N, C-alpha and C positions, 0 to 999 in steps of 0.2 A: 508416925502417918504415913501413912500409903496416900502417894499423891495419883490425885484426880482433876477431871476433869475441870469438878469444883470449887476445889481448892489448890488447885496448882493457880501459882500468885509467881510471875515471872520474879515481880521487884518486890524487895519490907524497908520498914524504915529509911524515910531516906532526911537526914538533920546536916545540916547545911553554919556556915559563918563560913564571914569574913576574917581573911588572909592578907599573907603576902607571899611573895615566893622570888629569889636574885636568879633573874636572866642575864649573862654576860656582865654582871655589874651592873648592874642597874637594877629595881626594885617594882615589884609585875603588883598593882592588887588582884583579888580569884575570889573567887568565891568555891570553899570546900564541900564536894557532897559527901560522904559515907553514905553506903544504903549495903545490902544486901547483894546479892544476883540470885541467882538461884540456875547453877552451872552443872546440869550431873548428875541433877534431881534431887542434889547440895543448894545450902543453901553457901556463899563462899561471897566474904564480905569483900567491900570495892567502894576504893580514897582516891575523889581524882581535886586536880584543880581547874575552873574555870575561868576562864578572860571574859571578859564580854568587850563582842569588837570594840571597841569604843579603846578601849588599857590594853588588847591589841595592837592598835594602829599609831596607840602614845610610847607600847612601847621601843616596836621598829624603829620612833622617831630615835626616842633618848638612845636607840643601842649604837640608831647608825654617826648617832650625833658625837657619841662616848667614842667609837670608834674608827673615827673618816672624816675627824677636823677638819675645816675648812672648803669645803663637800657640800654647800647646801641642798637637801633633798624634803620634794616634795611628796608625803605620804595622806591620798585618799581612798577612808574609804569610802563604801556604799551596798547597799540592800538592795533585795531583789527577790521575785520571787522563788523558792525552793532557798535560798543565798542568802550568801554578802561576800565581798570580794575583798582588802585591797591591795592598791593600784602604790609603786611607789616609783618615783622618773627623776634623772638628777642628770645637768649633766661636763660631760668628761668623769676628771677622775677613776675610780676605784672603777676592776672591770666588772659585769654584772655573774664570774663565781665569786670574786670576792667578797662583791656582798648578801650574795647566795649562799655563804657560808655562812655569816653573820646570825643571816635574819629563814632562809629557808624553809625552816620549820616549823615560824612557824601560822600553819595552819590548821587546822585538824585532814587529812586525810584518809575520804571513803563517805557512803554514807552514814545521819546522822541515827538507823540505827529502830528500833522498830517505836521508840519515844525521843524525848530534849531531853534528860538522863543521863542516856547515855549511849554515846557513834557509837559504831565501831570499830575505832583505828583511837588513838591516842596519842600521843607525843611521851620521854620520857625522861624529866626530864630532873636530873638530882636526885630520881630513883622514883619521881613520882610522875603520879597522870597527868597529862594537860590539856587542855580541848582548848586551846587558841580558839577564838570567836569569828571566824572567817576560813570559808573554802577554798576557796582561791589567794593566789596570790601571784600578785605578777611586778616582776622587777624588769625597769627600761634603761638603758642603758645611753642615755643622747650623747650625741660630734657637736660640741661646738663649732662655728663660721671663726675662731680662731685658732683653734687645732689641724681646725683643717685644712687651712693655711701648712702650721708646723710643718706637721705632715706629710705633702704634698714637698714642700722645702724641704725634709729630708728627704725625701725617695732624688728626689734634684743634685744635693750633697753626695749622692750617691752614685752618681750615673745611673739614676735608672730614672724613668716616667714615674709620673704622676700615676696616685689608679684613681681608676674610674672610681668617678661622686654616684653612683652605686658599687659598689665592690668593699659595705662598710668593715669587715677588718682584711682585707689584701695583706698584712705581715703585720709581724711585735711589734712596731712605730703608733697602732692604733689598741694598744697592750696599755 
């Protein structure tokens, strides 16, 4: 068949079913979408896991609770015009880099594409394409007054001056 403007369809045969997949020891509910996408004039099979915003937030909370016991994480999802986000907040505990290593990939990157079925950038997890439900992920660590006093005490013990309150990462003590 010759492709023309009249018979050129970028997608065909969309099939969906619900399933789960593992992520950092947590079972993630997802919808599997299988379809064929037109690539360089030929239809190529495409399969991806799609996770809702709510299930992405639940997954993030479960992964953090499992891997960082004893720290209370607040996970809040938001929908807004042209997107969605999840914000993670906690006091003291692990560094933002540690948390990012666990959940940093839990958002889609880039534009959602020409339609809702084919985002331009997917994550690869266990060899499968995954589209998370949020476009943005905020990772925010806060320091309690008790932790700040502990750091100041360590500075004084070492013969130094306490850090300025507006200098959040003056040394390794903050890590």
